[in-house]
C-alpha positions in Angstrom: 28.7 -12.8 6.9 27.3 -9.3 6.8 27.2 -7.4 10.1 24.7 -4.7 9.2 21.0 -4.8 10.1 19.4 -6.5 7.0 15.9 -5.2 7.5 14.4 -2.1 5.8 11.0 -0.8 6.8 11.0 2.9 5.9 10.5 2.7 2.1 9.2 0.2 -0.5 11.4 -2.8 -0.9 13.1 -4.0 -4.0 11.1 -6.4 -6.2 13.7 -9.2 -5.4 12.9 -8.7 -1.7 9.1 -9.2 -2.0 7.8 -11.8 0.4 4.6 -13.7 0.6 2.9 -12.0 -2.3 3.4 -14.6 -5.1 -0.3 -15.3 -5.4 -1.3 -11.7 -5.5 1.4 -10.9 -8.0 0.3 -13.7 -10.3 -3.3 -12.6 -10.0 -2.5 -9.0 -11.0 -0.4 -10.2 -13.9 -3.3 -12.4 -15.1 -5.8 -9.6 -14.8 -3.6 -7.1 -16.5 -2.8 -9.5 -19.3 -6.5 -9.9 -20.1 -7.0 -6.2 -20.2 -9.0 -6.1 -16.9 -8.8 -2.8 -15.1 -8.1 -3.4 -11.4 -8.7 -1.5 -8.2 -6.0 -2.6 -5.7 -7.1 -1.7 -2.2 -4.7 -2.1 0.7 -4.1 -0.5 4.1 -1.2 1.8 4.3 2.2 0.1 4.8 0.9 -3.2 3.5 3.4 -3.3 0.7 1.1 -2.1 -2.0 3.8 0.0 -3.7 6.4 -2.8 -3.4 3.9 -5.2 -5.0 3.3 -2.7 -7.9 7.0 -2.2 -8.4 7.5 -6.0 -8.7 4.6 -6.2 -11.1 6.0 -3.4 -13.2 9.4 -5.1 -13.3 8.0 -8.4 -14.3 5.7 -6.9 -17.0 8.6 -5.0 -18.6 10.9 -8.0 -18.5 8.4 -10.7 -19.6 6.5 -8.8 -22.2 9.2 -6.3 -23.2 6.5 -3.6 -23.0 6.0 -0.2 -21.5 5.2 -0.5 -17.8 5.1 2.5 -15.4 3.9 3.4 -11.9 2.6 6.9 -11.3 2.6 8.1 -7.7 -0.4 10.5 -7.1 0.2 10.8 -3.3 -0.7 14.2 -2.0 -1.1 15.9 -5.5 -2.8 19.3 -5.3 -2.9 20.8 -8.7 -3.3 19.6 -12.3 0.2 20.8 -13.0 1.5 18.5 -10.2 -0.4 15.7 -11.8 1.2 16.3 -15.2 4.6 16.4 -13.5 4.0 13.1 -11.8 3.0 11.3 -15.0 5.9 12.8 -16.9 8.3 11.8 -14.1 7.1 8.2 -14.2 7.7 7.9 -17.9 11.1 9.5 -17.6 12.0 6.9 -15.0 10.6 3.9 -16.9 14.0 2.9 -18.2 12.5 0.9 -21.1 15.2 0.4 -23.8 12.8 0.9 -26.7 11.0 3.8 -25.0 12.6 6.6 -27.1 12.0 4.8 -30.4 8.4 4.0 -29.5 7.8 7.6 -28.4 9.1 9.0 -31.6 6.3 7.1 -33.4 3.8 8.9 -31.2 5.5 12.3 -31.2 3.0 13.9 -33.6 0.5 14.0 -30.6 2.6 13.7 -27.4 5.5 15.5 -25.9 7.6 13.8 -23.3 10.6 15.2 -21.4 13.3 12.6 -20.8 15.8 14.5 -18.6 16.9 17.5 -20.7 15.5 16.1 -24.0 12.0 16.7 -25.2 10.4 14.4 -27.8 7.4 15.7 -29.7 5.8 19.0 -30.5 5.9 22.0 -28.0 4.0 21.2 -24.8 0.7 22.9 -24.1 1.0 25.8 -21.7 -2.2 24.7 -20.0 -1.8 22.0 -17.3 -5.0 20.2 -18.2 -4.0 20.1 -21.8 -0.7 18.6 -20.8 -2.5 15.9 -18.8 -4.7 15.1 -21.7 -1.6 14.6 -23.9 0.2 12.5 -21.4 -2.8 10.2 -20.8 -2.8 9.3 -24.4 0.9 8.3 -24.3 0.4 4.6 -23.3 -2.0 4.0 -26.1 0.3 5.5 -28.7 3.3 3.5 -27.3 1.3 0.2 -27.2 0.1 0.6 -30.7 3.5 1.4 -32.0 5.2 -1.5 -30.2 2.3 -4.0 -30.6 2.7 -4.9 -27.0 0.1 -4.2 -24.3 1.2 -1.4 -21.9 0.7 -1.4 -18.2 0.0 1.7 -16.1 -0.4 1.7 -12.3 -1.8 4.8 -10.7 -0.7 4.6 -7.0 -2.4 6.4 -4.2 -5.2 7.2 -6.7 -7.6 8.4 -4.1 -5.6 11.6 -3.8 -6.8 12.7 -7.3 -9.9 13.9 -5.5 -7.9 17.0 -4.5 -8.0 18.1 -8.1 -11.6 18.8 -9.1 -12.7 17.0 -12.3 -9.4 15.0 -12.7 -11.1 11.6 -12.4 -13.4 12.6 -15.3 -10.4 13.6 -17.4 -8.7 10.3 -16.7 -11.8 8.3 -17.5 -12.2 10.2 -20.8 -9.0 8.5 -21.9 -8.7 5.1 -20.2 -12.2 4.0 -21.2 -10.9 3.9 -24.8 -7.6 2.1 -24.1 -8.7 -1.4 -23.0 -7.6 -3.2 -26.2 -4.0 -1.9 -25.8 -3.4 -0.7 -22.2 -4.1 -2.2 -18.8 -4.6 0.0 -15.8 -4.3 -0.6 -12.1 -5.8 2.0 -9.7 -4.3 1.6 -6.3 -5.1 3.2 -3.0 -5.2 3.0 0.8 -8.2 5.1 1.9 -11.3 2.9 1.6 -13.8 5.8 2.0 -12.2 7.8 -0.8 -11.8 4.9 -3.1 -15.4 4.1 -2.6 -16.3 7.7 -3.5 -14.3 7.3 -6.8 -15.4 3.9 -7.9 -18.6 3.0 -6.1 -20.7 6.1 -6.4 -22.9 6.2 -9.5 -22.3 10.0 -10.0 -18.5 9.6 -10.3 -16.9 9.2 -13.8 -15.0 6.0 -12.7 -18.1 4.2 -11.3 -17.7 0.4 -11.7 -14.7 0.8 -14.0 -12.3 -1.5 -12.1 -12.4 -5.0 -10.5 -11.7 -4.6 -6.8 -8.8 -6.6 -5.4 -8.0 -6.5 -1.7 -4.5 -6.9 -0.5 -4.6 -8.8 2.8 -2.2 -9.7 5.5 0.7 -12.1 5.0 0.8 -15.4 6.8 3.0 -14.9 9.9 4.8 -18.2 9.4 5.9 -16.9 6.0 7.3 -13.7 7.6 8.9 -15.7 10.3 10.8 -17.8 7.7 11.9 -14.5 6.0 13.2 -13.2 9.3 15.2 -16.4 9.9 16.6 -16.2 6.4 17.7 -12.6 6.7 19.3 -13.2 10.1 21.1 -16.2 8.6 22.9 -13.9 6.2 24.4 -12.0 9.2 26.4 -13.0 12.3 23.2 -13.4 14.3 20.6 -16.1 15.0 16.9 -15.2 15.2 16.1 -18.4 17.2 12.6 -18.7 18.5 12.1 -15.0 18.6 11.5 -14.9 14.8 8.1 -16.6 15.1 7.2 -14.5 18.2 7.9 -11.2 16.4 6.0 -12.4 13.3 3.1 -13.3 15.6 3.2 -9.9 17.2 3.2 -8.4 13.7 -0.1 -10.2 13.0 0.6 -10.5 9.2 1.2 -6.7 8.8 4.3 -6.7 6.5 5.8 -3.4 7.4 5.2 -3.6 11.1 6.6 -7.2 11.2 9.8 -6.1 9.4 10.0 -3.1 11.8 9.9 -5.5 14.7 12.5 -7.7 13.0 14.7 -4.7 12.7 14.5 -4.1 16.5 14.9 -7.8 17.1 18.2 -7.8 15.2 19.4 -4.8 17.2 18.6 -6.5 20.5 20.1 -9.9 19.5 23.8 -10.5 20.6 26.0 -12.1 18.0 26.8 -15.2 20.0 23.4 -16.1 21.4 20.2 -17.1 19.6 17.3 -14.8 20.2 14.5 -16.1 22.4 11.3 -15.0 24.1 13.1 -12.5 26.3 14.8 -11.0 23.2 11.5 -10.7 21.4 10.0 -8.9 24.4 12.9 -6.5 24.4 12.5 -5.9 20.7 8.8 -5.2 21.0 9.4 -2.8 24.0 12.1 -1.1 22.0 9.8 -0.6 19.1 7.0 0.8 21.3 9.4 3.2 22.9 10.9 4.4 19.5 7.5 4.8 17.8 5.5 6.2 20.8 5.2 9.7 19.3 3.5 8.2 16.2 1.2 6.0 18.3 0.3 8.9 20.5 -0.5 11.1 17.5 -2.8 8.3 16.1 -4.6 8.2 19.5 -5.0 11.9 19.7 -6.4 12.0 16.2 -9.3 9.7 17.1 -12.7 11.0 18.5 -13.7 9.6 21.9 -15.9 6.8 20.8 -13.4 5.7 18.2 -10.8 5.5 21.0 -13.2 3.3 23.0 -13.8 0.9 20.1 -10.0 0.9 19.3 -9.3 -0.2 22.9 -12.0 -2.9 22.7 -10.4 -4.2 19.5 -7.0 -4.1 21.0 -8.2 -6.6 23.6 -9.9 -8.8 21.0 -13.4 -7.8 22.2 -16.5 -7.4 20.1 -17.2 -3.7 20.1 -20.9 -4.2 20.7 -20.5 -6.7 23.6 -20.9 -6.1 27.3 -17.2 -6.7 28.0 -16.3 -3.8 25.6 -18.9 -1.7 27.4 -17.4 -2.5 30.8 -13.8 -1.8 29.7 -14.3 1.3 27.6 -17.6 2.9 28.7 -19.3 2.6 25.3 -22.9 3.5 26.2 -24.9 2.6 23.2 -24.5 0.0 20.4 -25.3 2.6 17.8 -22.4 4.7 19.0 -20.1 1.7 18.8 -21.4 0.8 15.3 -20.8 4.4 14.1 -17.3 4.5 15.6 -16.3 1.1 14.1 -17.6 2.1 10.7 -15.5 5.3 10.9 -12.4 3.4 11.9 -12.8 1.1 8.9 -13.5 3.9 6.4 -10.4 5.7 7.6 -8.1 2.6 7.3 -7.7 2.1 11.1 -9.6 -1.2 11.4 -10.8 -4.0 9.2 -13.0 -7.1 9.2 -10.9 -10.2 9.0 -11.9 -13.4 7.0 -13.3 -15.0 10.2 -15.8 -12.2 10.6 -14.3 -10.5 13.6 -12.8 -7.0 13.6 -9.2 -5.9 14.4 -7.1 -2.8 14.3 -4.9 -2.8 11.2 -1.7 -1.6 13.0 -0.5 -4.4 15.4 1.9 -2.0 17.0 -0.9 0.3 17.9 -2.9 -2.7 19.1 -0.1 -3.8 21.5 0.4 -0.2 22.7 -3.3 0.3 23.5 -3.6 -3.1 25.2 -0.7 -2.1 27.5 -2.1 1.3 28.3 -5.7 0.2 28.9 -5.4 -3.1 30.7 -8.4 -5.2 31.5 -9.1 -5.7 35.2 -9.6 -9.3 36.2 -13.1 -10.4 37.0 -13.9 -10.8 40.6 
């Protein structure tokens, strides 16, 4: 058996490691196959990029067609955008890519490592982006297979004025041959791009929300990964999965700490789970404190109320946090949601997205027993 910690939480996982996303993956495949443009909305660290990578792999394997994911995170200039798109195509690894690109080389130049296919590239960054955005259409027509393009962290294109209009000027003509997924993790910015009538991409993509994973599914995954090592997750697997509250990255992070705290000859139990959670809080305290310091006062108050499972507008929340007016609580709650700190769950109540932040706040701001 392996003796190394089997859990990885600091980067997107391999498609073969994807857990609890079968339904979402099938839905995205169905929508893309029908040519439906999709807006995939998910909080940060919910496995959105891992899901897209699995989708890209399956599309390329099943349909033997071009499939790429372009990472737009933190782009600042049109030249950076062009480089991101070009890098995605260079990394696509499609066996027929070079041949298909040759058929489109009268209009498009692509750099594959040291090799350039096509005419000399435009000196202007915007012209380069225009050329690259036409590439999926040319490849799809040449191969007679629908191409798939996923634009990840798409909300960051707002840093480049007019870029969403440039992108729309191309993708609106591609629907017969190319499927697009626009993916992001900032609800307010995505709404600005797709829900405002004045924006070029208004109502251009079907919204799909990526939710939490059932904790029992994650607990089974933890048990399975432990079983491949010299350790036994015992009852602690379900306890850590419960503490992770369906948040995939945070649950795997807790599983990593659980594995570190579990001796090789004793199954993990409730005490081991508590040690793992405490260890995680200690290791990640600087990040949690930075999150706290970045919140305005009323958002802090609402966050504490949510950490205790209280309705932000209720009298118990007022007693605990000092929220003076319901309008202040409503405004703070709306801001937390827009900035990806909180969400409304299917049952109608609200919760913080990060369960580790939730546990940390509940411990720091404990409720006093009623007298």
